[in-house]
C-alpha positions, -999 to 999 in steps of 0.1 A, spaced: -503 -99 404 -494 -105 369 -517 -86 346 -520 -55 368 -486 -42 357 -484 -18 327 -476 -35 294 -451 -21 269 -449 -35 234 -426 -24 206 -428 13 203 -438 33 173 -419 62 160 -442 88 175 -436 114 202 -468 103 219 -457 67 223 -423 77 234 -439 100 260 -461 71 272 -432 48 277 -413 74 296 -442 81 319 -447 44 326 -411 38 336 -410 69 357 -441 59 378 -439 21 379 -412 -2 394 -428 -33 380 -435 -34 342 -443 -61 317 -420 -57 286 -427 -79 256 -445 -104 279 -416 -105 304 -422 -92 339 -396 -66 348 -390 -57 384 -367 -32 401 -370 -9 371 -343 17 369 -344 45 343 -312 62 333 -315 94 313 -286 113 297 -273 144 314 -288 168 289 -310 168 259 -308 203 246 -319 195 211 -348 172 221 -381 176 204 -397 172 239 -375 197 257 -380 198 295 -404 168 293 -390 136 279 -354 128 269 -350 117 233 -330 87 245 -330 69 278 -319 35 292 -340 11 313 -327 -17 336 -345 -43 355 -347 -79 368 -367 -106 351 -372 -144 349 -368 -152 312 -390 -181 303 -399 -182 340 -367 -201 348 -337 -180 339 -330 -151 362 -314 -123 343 -308 -86 342 -326 -68 313 -312 -37 298 -326 -18 268 -325 17 253 -355 37 240 -349 64 214 -374 86 197 -354 88 165 -346 51 164 -374 26 167 -350 -3 168 -348 -21 202 -321 -43 216 -331 -62 247 -299 -75 265 -303 -102 291 -273 -109 313 -273 -141 333 -251 -140 364 -255 -177 374 -242 -208 357 -268 -227 337 -271 -255 312 -278 -253 275 -311 -271 280 -323 -243 302 -325 -222 270 -333 -250 246 -351 -278 265 -357 -299 234 -320 -308 232 -309 -343 243 -300 -350 279 -263 -353 271 -262 -315 268 -271 -310 304 -234 -316 311 -225 -285 292 -218 -257 317 -225 -222 305 -210 -191 322 -210 -154 316 -241 -159 294 -260 -131 277 -289 -131 253 -297 -102 230 -329 -97 211 -327 -74 180 -361 -61 169 -348 -50 135 -322 -63 112 -290 -43 108 -258 -48 86 -241 -62 117 -270 -84 132 -300 -104 121 -334 -97 137 -340 -122 164 -326 -137 195 -288 -141 197 -268 -160 224 -233 -155 238 -217 -176 265 -186 -193 277 -187 -231 275 -163 -254 293 -152 -283 271 -162 -312 292 -187 -340 291 -201 -345 256 -178 -317 244 -147 -333 258 -138 -345 223 -135 -309 212 -108 -304 238 -91 -335 225 -93 -323 189 -80 -289 199 -51 -305 217 -42 -333 193 -50 -317 159 -45 -280 165 -21 -281 195 -44 -257 215 -47 -262 252 -82 -247 258 -105 -256 287 -133 -233 276 -144 -213 246 -166 -183 241 -195 -191 217 -221 -169 201 -250 -176 176 -285 -168 164 -310 -190 182 -343 -179 167 -357 -153 143 -392 -158 157 -407 -123 168 -422 -141 198 -389 -157 209 -389 -136 241 -425 -147 250 -419 -185 246 -390 -209 246 -374 -210 212 -377 -242 191 -357 -235 160 -353 -258 130 -316 -254 134 -290 -232 150 -253 -227 153 -230 -216 181 -196 -203 169 -163 -198 188 -132 -179 176 -98 -190 187 -74 -161 183 -36 -160 179 -34 -193 161 -5 -205 139 -4 -243 135 10 -266 108 -16 -292 100 -3 -325 85 28 -306 73 6 -293 45 -14 -262 56 -4 -235 82 -36 -224 100 -37 -187 108 -73 -184 118 -93 -210 137 -130 -210 144 -154 -238 158 -191 -244 151 -216 -264 170 -246 -270 148 -280 -285 157 -307 -296 132 -341 -307 143 -350 -343 134 -379 -348 110 -392 -382 122 -388 -377 159 -382 -351 185 -348 -338 194 -319 -325 174 -290 -340 155 -257 -322 161 -227 -316 138 -193 -301 148 -170 -283 125 -137 -263 125 -129 -237 99 -109 -206 93 -80 -193 71 -45 -207 64 -16 -208 40 -3 -235 17 29 -227 -1 24 -189 3 -12 -192 -11 -40 -180 11 -68 -205 16 -101 -211 34 -104 -244 52 -132 -263 69 -132 -295 90 -165 -312 97 -170 -339 123 -198 -365 120 -195 -391 148 -159 -403 146 -154 -392 110 -137 -360 99 -141 -343 66 -116 -315 55 -122 -291 27 -96 -264 16 -104 -237 -10 -78 -213 -23 -84 -175 -23 -62 -168 -53 -43 -186 -81 -17 -212 -70 15 -206 -89 41 -233 -88 18 -259 -72 37 -286 -53 70 -268 -59 68 -272 -97 76 -239 -111 55 -229 -141 26 -251 -132 0 -225 -123 -36 -235 -113 -67 -218 -100 -100 -226 -83 -83 -252 -62 -103 -274 -38 -86 -300 -16 -106 -326 4 -98 -354 27 -116 -378 51 -102 -397 81 -111 -413 114 -99 -402 148 -74 -375 159 -42 -396 160 -34 -389 123 0 -375 113 -3 -376 75 -31 -376 49 -36 -375 12 -60 -348 0 -81 -351 -31 -74 -322 -54 -96 -304 -80 -85 -273 -99 -84 -256 -132 -54 -247 -154 -56 -220 -180 -40 -227 -213 -36 -202 -241 -68 -210 -258 -88 -230 -232 -91 -241 -196 -87 -277 -185 -101 -292 -153 -76 -312 -133 -82 -338 -105 -58 -357 -84 -43 -358 -49 -19 -337 -27 2 -348 2 32 -337 22 57 -356 0 40 -358 -34 11 -346 -55 -5 -356 -88 -32 -340 -110 -48 -352 -142 -71 -337 -169 -81 -342 -205 -70 -322 -236 -88 -326 -269 -76 -319 -305 -41 -306 -298 -16 -296 -324 22 -299 -320 23 -261 -315 -2 -264 -286 22 -288 -269 52 -265 -275 32 -236 -261 23 -256 -230 60 -265 -225 70 -228 -229 44 -217 -203 56 -243 -178 94 -243 -182 98 -207 -195 118 -221 -224 108 -218 -261 113 -247 -284 112 -241 -321 106 -272 -343 111 -271 -380 99 -305 -394 80 -318 -424 64 -346 -404 27 -342 -397 22 -346 -360 -12 -344 -344 -27 -352 -310 -62 -361 -298 -78 -372 -265 -47 -365 -245 -48 -369 -207 -24 -345 -190 -7 -358 -158 14 -336 -135 32 -349 -105 61 -340 -83 77 -374 -88 73 -377 -126 69 -342 -138 45 -334 -167 33 -360 -191 4 -365 -215 -12 -399 -224 -34 -406 -255 -34 -407 -292 -5 -394 -312 -4 -394 -350 28 -389 -370 26 -389 -407 -7 -408 -405 6 -435 -381 -15 -434 -350 -2 -444 -316 -32 -455 -296 -13 -455 -263 10 -425 -267 30 -408 -240 41 -372 -241 67 -366 -214 78 -331 -203 112 -324 -186 137 -296 -183 156 -313 -211 127 -313 -236 97 -332 -248 95 -370 -255 66 -386 -273 63 -424 -274 36 -451 -279 25 -482 -297 9 -481 -332 -19 -503 -343 -8 -533 -363 -12 -530 -401 -5 -548 -434 9 -538 -468 3 -566 -493 21 -597 -481 41 -576 -456 26 -575 -421 39 -549 -396 36 -562 -360 38 -542 -328 50 -510 -343 61 -483 -318 67 -446 -321 91 -424 -302 95 -387 -307 119 -365 -288 119 -326 -289 142 -304 -269 161 -271 -271 189 -286 -291 175 -313 -314 144 -331 -328 143 -368 -333 118 -395 -345 121 -433 -340 99 -460 -355 103 -495 -342 85 -527 -352 85 -562 -367 80 -570 -403 67 -604 -411 71 -618 -447 63 -654 -455 66 -665 -419 100 -648 -415 100 -620 -390 125 -591 -392 129 -566 -364 133 -530 -378 140 -496 -365 144 -462 -382 158 -432 -363 160 -396 -375 177 -368 -356 180 -331 -364 202 -309 -342 202 -272 -343 223 -259 -371 230 -294 -385 216 -316 -412 193 -345 -405 211 -377 -393 196 -412 -397 200 -448 -385 182 -477 -402 184 -512 -386 170 -547 -394 176 -580 -375 165 -615 -383 164 -647 -363 154 -680 -379 169 -702 -407 172 -691 -443 198 -698 -471 213 -671 -491 202 -690 -522 166 -686 -512 170 -649 -516 195 -648 -545 184 -672 -573 218 -668 -590 235 -689 -563 236 -727 -568 232 -750 -539 269 -760 -542 282 -725 -542 304 -716 -512 284 -684 -507 251 -703 -504 253 -705 -466 225 -711 -441 219 -679 -421 205 -683 -386 209 -647 -374 213 -615 -394 216 -579 -385 221 -549 -408 226 -513 -397 232 -483 -418 238 -449 -402 256 -416 -406 258 -411 -368 291 -415 -349 272 -435 -323 239 -449 -336 212 -447 -309 180 -465 -299 193 -499 -312 187 -521 -282 187 -556 -299 224 -566 -297 223 -603 -290 252 -610 -314 275 -587 -294 283 -566 -324 295 -530 -323 273 -504 -341 293 -478 -361 289 -451 -385 284 -465 -420 271 -499 -431 274 -528 -407 264 -564 -414 264 -592 -388 254 -628 -395 255 -662 -378 262 -689 -404 270 -726 -403 308 -732 -399 324 -737 -434 340 -771 -439 374 -755 -444 372 -739 -410 360 -772 -394 390 -789 -410 414 -763 -395 400 -770 -361 401 -807 -366 363 -810 -365 364 -798 -329 350 -763 -337 314 -751 -333 286 -757 -356 283 -721 -365 304 -689 -368 296 -651 -367 305 -632 -398 307 -594 -396 314 -567 -421 315 -529 -419 323 -500 -442 320 -463 -436 323 -449 -471 286 -444 -477 292 -415 -501 317 -413 -529 322 -376 -521 338 -385 -488 369 -396 -507 376 -426 -485 363 -461 -480 373 -479 -448 360 -514 -444 362 -543 -419 354 -579 -423 357 -606 -397 348 -640 -385 340 -650 -349 342 -686 -338 327 -698 -305 356 -718 -288 340 -728 -256 364 -752 -237 386 -753 -267 413 -737 -246 411 -745 -209 433 -740 -178 426 -744 -141 407 -711 -138 405 -700 -175 382 -711 -202 380 -698 -237 347 -683 -251 354 -672 -286 380 -663 -312 375 -634 -335 396 -627 -366 392 -595 -386 408 -577 -415 402 -539 -414 415 -507 -430 412 -481 -402 426 -447 -415 430 -464 -449 457 -487 -434 453 -525 -437 453 -542 -403 450 -577 -390 431 -580 -357 427 -610 -334 404 -611 -304 399 -638 -279 373 -640 -251 378 -659 -219 359 -668 -187 380 -664 -155 367 -685 -126 371 -669 -92 369 -687 -59 339 -681 -37 320 -665 -67 294 -682 -89 296 -658 -118 329 -658 -137 348 -627 -149 349 -619 -186 383 -612 -202 388 -599 -237 423 -598 -252 428 -579 -284 458 -576 -307 461 -555 -339 490 -554 -363 495 -531 -393 526 -521 -414 532 -490 -391 528 -505 -357 508 -527 -333 484 -522 -304 470 -545 -278 444 -543 -250 430 -563 -222 396 -556 -207 379 -574 -178 342 -571 -170 322 -586 -141 321 -583 -104 353 -592 -87 346 -591 -49 376 -588 -26 403 -590 -52 434 -608 -40 419 -607 -5 428 -570 -2 395 -557 12 362 -574 19 342 -542 9 360 -537 -24 344 -548 -56 361 -543 -90 336 -543 -118 357 -533 -148 394 -531 -156 410 -522 -189 445 -516 -203 455 -504 -237 490 -500 -253 498 -488 -288 532 -489 -305 545 -472 -336 577 -488 -348 594 -456 -358 585 -438 -325 595 -468 -304 628 -470 -321 635 -433 -317 623 -427 -282 614 -460 -267 580 -447 -257 546 -461 -268 523 -440 -290 491 -448 -271 483 -456 -235 450 -462 -219 436 -473 -185 400 -478 -174 383 -492 -144 351 -493 -123 351 -502 -86 330 -500 -55 342 -496 -19 312 -499 4 288 -471 -7 315 -455 -28 316 -460 -66 343 -450 -89 345 -450 -127 374 -438 -148 387 -439 -184 420 -425 -195 435 -425 -230 466 -406 -241 480 -407 -276 508 -389 -294 480 -378 -318 463 -348 -302 430 -357 -319 426 -388 -297 425 -378 -260 401 -389 -233 397 -384 -196 366 -396 -179 365 -398 -141 333 -404 -121 331 -407 -83 300 -413 -62 293 -414 -25 329 -409 -13 336 -400 23 369 -381 19 376 -383 57 376 -421 56 397 -421 25 423 -399 41 423 -422 72 429 -452 50 458 -435 32 473 -424 66 470 -460 78 489 -473 47 516 -447 52 518 -453 90 507 -417 98 477 -405 118 462 -379 95 426 -386 101 399 -360 109 362 -359 117 348 -388 96 311 -376 96 295 -375 61 287 -338 68 325 -329 70 337 -337 35 315 -360 14 315 -363 -24 280 -372 -36 290 -370 -72 322 -359 -91 322 -363 -129 351 -350 -149 350 -355 -187 373 -344 -215 372 -360 -250 382 -351 -284 356 -375 -299 368 -411 -300 359 -447 -294 376 -464 -264 369 -497 -247 340 -504 -270 323 -471 -262 321 -439 -282 329 -408 -262 316 -376 -280 336 -345 -282 332 -322 -252 342 -310 -218 321 -317 -187 324 -311 -150 297 -320 -125 302 -320 -87 278 -324 -58 294 -325 -24 290 -316 13 317 -296 28 315 -287 66 277 -294 66 272 -272 35 260 -286 2 279 -274 -30 269 -282 -66 289 -273 -97 282 -281 -134 301 -271 -165 295 -285 -200 312 -275 -232 303 -291 -266 302 -279 -302 267 -265 -297 266 -256 -260 285 -237 -233 270 -242 -198 282 -234 -163 263 -234 -131 271 -235 -94 252 -232 -62 260 -237 -25 244 -233 9 251 -200 25 278 -202 51 295 -181 78 332 -178 85 338 -156 115 321 -123 108 317 -131 71 285 -145 56 285 -158 21 250 -160 6 228 -150 -23 205 -120 -26 177 -139 -10 191 -173 1 220 -192 -14 247 -180 -38 242 -192 -74 258 -189 -109 240 -202 -140 254 -195 -175 242 -213 -206 250 -203 -242 236 -225 -270 218 -221 -303 184 -221 -285 191 -207 -251 213 -178 -239 209 -172 -202 232 -157 -176 223 -156 -139 247 -144 -111 234 -141 -75 259 -136 -47 263 -116 -15 292 -111 10 282 -98 44 308 -87 70 293 -74 102 273 -43 92 287 -42 56 277 -61 25 281 -63 -12 253 -79 -32 254 -85 -70 225 -99 -90 226 -102 -128 200 -119 -150 202 -118 -187 182 -139 -212 192 -132 -248 165 -156 -260 137 -135 -243 157 -102 -248 157 -92 -212 185 -81 -188 184 -69 -152 213 -58 -129 213 -50 -93 244 -39 -73 243 -30 -36 273 -19 -16 270 -11 21 301 0 41 292 1 78 258 15 82 259 50 67 277 44 34 258 27 6 258 26 -32 229 9 -49 226 6 -86 198 -10 -106 198 -13 -144 171 -28 -166 173 -32 -204 147 -14 -225 141 -32 -258 161 -61 -272 197 -72 -266 219 -68 -297 247 -90 -306 276 -77 -286 307 -71 -307 343 -61 -300 353 -29 -319 384 -9 -320 383 25 -304 398 56 -319 433 49 -305 434 12 -314 423 0 -280 398 -29 -281 365 -20 -264 337 -43 -256 302 -31 -262 301 -15 -296 269 -34 -303 253 -17 -273 255 17 -288 218 20 -298 205 0 -268 186 16 -240 188 8 -202 168 19 -172 194 30 -147 190 39 -110 219 44 -86 223 60 -52 254 71 -35 254 73 3 272 92 31 308 81 29 311 89 -9 290 121 -4 312 133 24 343 127 3 327 147 -26 318 176 -2 354 177 11 368 178 -25 343 206 -35 351 228 -6 389 223 -11 385 231 -48 364 262 -41 388 277 -16 417 273 -40 404 292 -70 396 328 -78 366 330 -55 385 314 -27 385 346 -7 348 348 -7 343 312 3 369 316 30 351 346 44 318 328 44 333 298 61 349 320 88 316 338 94 298 304 96 324 292 121 309 311 150 274 299 143 286 263 138 271 261 103 283 243 73 285 258 38 277 226 19 260 194 31 249 167 6 222 145 19 218 122 -11 229 117 -47 207 97 -71 217 89 -106 188 79 -128 177 75 -165 146 59 -179 164 52 -213 201 55 -211 224 44 -240 261 41 -244 276 76 -247 244 92 -235 238 116 -206 226 106 -171 207 128 -147 220 133 -112 197 146 -85 216 161 -56 197 168 -25 218 192 -4 220 221 19 241 252 8 244 278 34 217 262 55 193 264 26 177 230 15 173 226 -22 175 200 -51 199 204 -80 196 184 -113 228 179 -133 233 161 -166 266 143 -173 281 114 -193 292 82 -177 328 86 -190 332 118 -170 313 109 -138 333 126 -111 346 154 -133 312 164 -146 295 161 -113 322 180 -94 324 208 -120 286 214 -119 285 214 -81 316 236 -79 300 262 -102 269 263 -81 289 265 -49 308 295 -63 277 313 -75 258 307 -43 287 316 -21 292 349 -40 255 357 -39 253 349 -1 283 371 6 269 400 -15 234 396 -2 244 397 35 271 423 31 248 452 44 231 432 71 236 448 104 237 415 121 260 400 95 254 364 85 234 357 117 202 373 104 205 357 70 210 322 84 183 327 109 160 333 79 174 303 61 170 281 91 133 290 93 130 281 56 123 317 45 149 313 17 155 285 -8 177 281 -38 159 270 -70 174 246 -95 185 276 -116 206 288 -86 184 318 -77 174 328 -42 136 332 -40 108 335 -15 93 304 1 55 309 -1 33 306 29 61 311 55 53 316 91 55 352 104 89 362 117 95 376 151 88 413 153 123 422 165 138 405 135 114 422 111 122 456 126 160 450 122 156 439 86 135 470 78 159 497 87 160 520 57 165 511 21 147 484 3 126 461 24 146 433 39 181 442 28 191 476 42 205 483 8 197 516 -10 175 513 -40 201 526 -65 228 502 -51 204 473 -52 197 479 -89 234 480 -96 240 447 -78 211 431 -96 223 444 -130 258 429 -124 242 395 -116 260 393 -83 227 390 -65 203 368 -84 172 377 -65 151 398 -89 118 379 -91 90 405 -90 78 436 -72 69 451 -38 85 485 -37 103 507 -12 90 523 19 102 544 48 111 530 82 77 522 98 90 530 132 98 566 124 73 572 96 36 579 101 29 556 72 17 521 78 36 493 59 3 481 44 -5 515 30 30 518 15 27 484 -2 -7 492 -15 3 526 -29 36 515 -47 37 500 -81 53 466 -86 90 468 -88 113 443 -70 106 413 -47 133 404 -23 135 372 -3 129 380 34 105 382 51 74 386 30 43 365 25 24 365 -7 7 398 -14 -28 383 -6 -18 374 29 6 402 37 -17 431 45 -34 416 74 -1 405 89 15 439 86 -16 456 101 -15 433 131 22 439 136 25 477 132 -8 493 143 
C-alpha cells in the first residue's frame, strides 16, 4: 500500500543522511522517491571505495535503478546517483513505450495527440549547473506528421532536407514539485538540431547550421497554449558569418539575419564596408524562390557613424542614410575610403553640403542627395554621384532676382575626378520680358590652367536698334533678330552646351549665331522665292592679341526647302561662308538635301560641302539617317551614317596626281552587330585620324558570309561562344575636327570578346596626361597547360597619370606539376610595392621570392654606370625592400655538385677525396643541402643579403648564415660554402685519424646527433644527448684523451695548429677504466678543467650518475 513504503526526499550533505539512504535501498525493494513510487529497486555500488569517509560501511557514491509510473500514467525506468560529496541529484526517467505529447502536458490542444514520441527521456536536475538549468528537461524523437507535417514540408521545400523525424530537447518546468504533479508551465520550448547542413537559401545565404524550435505560450484569457515555430542557426553571406532566424506564425514566415563581424564590400561593392547588419524579410508559404530583405546597418566614417537602411536581394541592393554638415573634404575622404583613390582639389570656390542623404546601390553606385552650396548659391535638390571616374555634383538652385534681372531655374553641376575639376552654372535670365538662356562652364585639369566656356541663347523678336540706339530704323544693320546664340570659349570642344536648335557648330573662340529676316537684296537674288529669314553666323578664334593670329569665319544660311527638287531629292538649305582657316581666305558653300527612300517614312539627310582657297580645294559628302536594306543588298543591314572627304592642293596634284586629304566615315548595323568608323589621312602629319568601333560581332558568321561571297566553304562553329566580339574600339587621333566632330589627341584601344568560351578584355589609353593599359581574361587550359592568375584569372593593369600611378601584374602558367606565378603590385601614389615570384619545376624544385618595399618609392631615374652602360634604378639606391626567397631541390643539388667538384680540384682535394672514399662504404654523403633561404628585412641596392643554408656536412645537421651582395650571388654563396666545406672536411679527417674504427665510429656519433657544427664552423657537444652504447664508449675510451684515442701532447699540438677546432672547455684525462682501479667519475671529479671534446659526454651535472651506472 502506498504510504507504507520508506520515503526519500532530497538528501542533505551529511554522512548520517547518506547512511540512511543507503540502508533504505539495501533493505527495501519498493521506495517512494520524491513522491514517486519506485519498485524493483536495484542498487549498484562501485567496485571499491578505498578513500571513503564511511569505509567498510557505505560507498561514497552509488547508483539506484527502479520502475515507476510518472504522474501515474507514464511507465518509465528511473535512474539516479547518490553521492556524499555532491548533494546534486539527477533523476533520469527513460520511457520505452511510444506516447503522445499530451501524456506529459495534458493542457495542450487535442491536435498534439497526433505527435508520436519515441525514445523519450526526462531528466530532473535538483541544482543548476553551467550546463543545465534546475528543473525538468525533456528529450525525445518526434515524427513529423499530423500537425507537424508542415515542418517536414518546410524542411523539404525551403532547406532541402528529407527528414521524417527529429530529436527534440527542452526545459519543461523549473518548479521544484514538477516530479510530484503534472507540469503546467507558462511557456516552454523544444529544440532540434539538424547536423551536416549546407543549403543556399534564396541564393542569398548559405546555411551551415540549422536548428528548429517548437514554442508554446499559455493563453491569458482562456485555457490552452498558443504555439510558434521557428528555424534558426548560422550561415554565410559573401564570406561573412551570420546568425539567422525564421519564425513561423500560421502561414506567415519572418526571417531575421544578423552579422557576426563587419561586412566589407557589401553587395560586391569594394570599399563599402558596413557593420551591425540586420536583414529582415516576411513572406507567405514555402514555394518562394526569391525575396527582398530589409537591411539596416551602420557605416563608420572618419569622424562619425551613419545609420543606413534599405533592401538586399539576389540581384541588387540599396542602402540609404543621412549625413549632416559635410565639407568638400569630407566628401573627398569618403570617396577615398570607398574607391581607394585620393582626389586632391585646389579651388577657390566655397563648396559646402548639409542634410545630405547617402544612397548606395549595386545598380547606381554611391550617390548623395541634398543641399549643395557653391559660392553662396544653394542647390535645394542637389545630387552627389560617386563613380570610379570621380565625383559629380548637380542640382537646381532656388530662383532669385538682381534688380530688374530675374534668374529662372538655375542649375548647378560640379564634377571632380582624378584628372580635372569642373563647375557648370545653367539658367535663364529674364530682362524686360525677354528670356536669355545662359551657361557658364569652368574646367581645371591637372597641370593646366583653368578653361572656360560662356554661352547665351535668345528666342523671341528684337531689333538691333532696340539695343544700339546709334542705329536708325533705315540702317541696313537694324535687322529684326528672332534667334540669337553667343558662345565664347578657350576649349577645343566646348562642353555642356545642349541647346543647339540652330544647328551651329561650337568652336574655340567667339561664335555668334542669329536668325534674322531675309534682307531685300537676298530676296531679289532669289526672285522673291526665298525664305522669310536667314541664319547669320560669325566666328573668330583670336581672343588674345598675344596669340599672334586672328582666324575668323562669317556666313549666311538660307532655308531653301523645295527650291531645288528632283524625284527623290529635295533641298533643305544653302549656306555660304567666308573663312580664314590657317590664315588663308577661303570661300565655302554648303547645301543640305533630303533623300526620299522607298518603303521608308523618314528621309535621309545629305550634306554637300565645297571649299576653295588660293592653294587648293576640298569637298565632302555626308549622309545621316537610317537607310534600311540599301540597294536591296541585305534585309538585316542598316546604314546610319556615310561620309566621304577629299582634299586637293594644286601644287601636289600637279606634281604627283594624288590628293592631299582623304577621309571615310560610316556607321552601320547588321542584325545585332553595330559598326562605326572614321578614317582621315592627310599629307600633313598633324591631321590624322583612325576611329573604329565594332559591337556584337559574331566572327564565325562573318567568315561564313565572306566564304559564301568567295564561293568557298570556310565556315566554322557559329556559336557566340566560339569567337564573338562584344566590343572593339580602336582610336588614334592627332587632335582634329572631322565630320563635324572634334576628336581629341590620344590613342585608345578597348576590346571585350569571347574566344572559345573564354572572356577576354583589353584596354589601352594614351593621352597627354594619361597612360593606361589593362587586360584580363578567363583562365583557360590548352592540353596540359593552364593559364590563370595567382588566385583566379590573369590580369594586367597599368595606369600612369598625374594623380594615379598604379601597376598590377597577376599571371600564372601551370604545366602538369610545374608552374610559374608572378604577382606585382605597385602604387606610387600610396608609396607601396609588393612582388611575389613562384617557380615550381616538377614537385621537388621550387624558387619562391617575395619582396615588399619599406618606405616610399623614389622617382626612378636612368643613370650611367662607371663604364658608360645605362642602368635603370639609380633612384632606388637609398630605398629599402623586404626580401624573402627560397631555393628548392633542383637548384640545391646543382650547387652541391659544383661545391664537391670544386673542393676535390683544389689544394685540399686529397683530403676531400679520402673522406669521400671512406664514406663510400657507409653510403654516406659529405654534403647535403636541405634548404636555402635568402632574406632581408631592409635590403637596398648594393647592400648585403643574408642566406640561411640548412645542410648536412658529414652527417652532421647544422645551419650556416652567409652574407653576400646580389651582384655576386652564386660566387659569394659558393665561395663561403666551399671554405666551410674545406675546413670541416679537414677537421673531420684530422679528428677521426686516430679512431680505431676509422670513420665508422665518428659517423655513428654524428648520426646519433652527438656532434654538430656551429655557425662558426666548430665541432661541439650537443647537450642532453642520450647515453651511448657501452661497447662504443669502451672503444672510444682506449687511452689518451677521452673520446679521441689521441695522446694529450699530440692533441694540444693539433688544437694549436687550428686543424681540429674542438677546444671548448675542460674535462681532463684519465686512465683506461677497464684496466685501472679508478672509476671514471672519480677521475673527472679530481681533475681540473682543461679540455672538452665532442663525444660522448653529457653536461657535467648529469655525467657522474651515468658513469657510475656504467662502470661499477
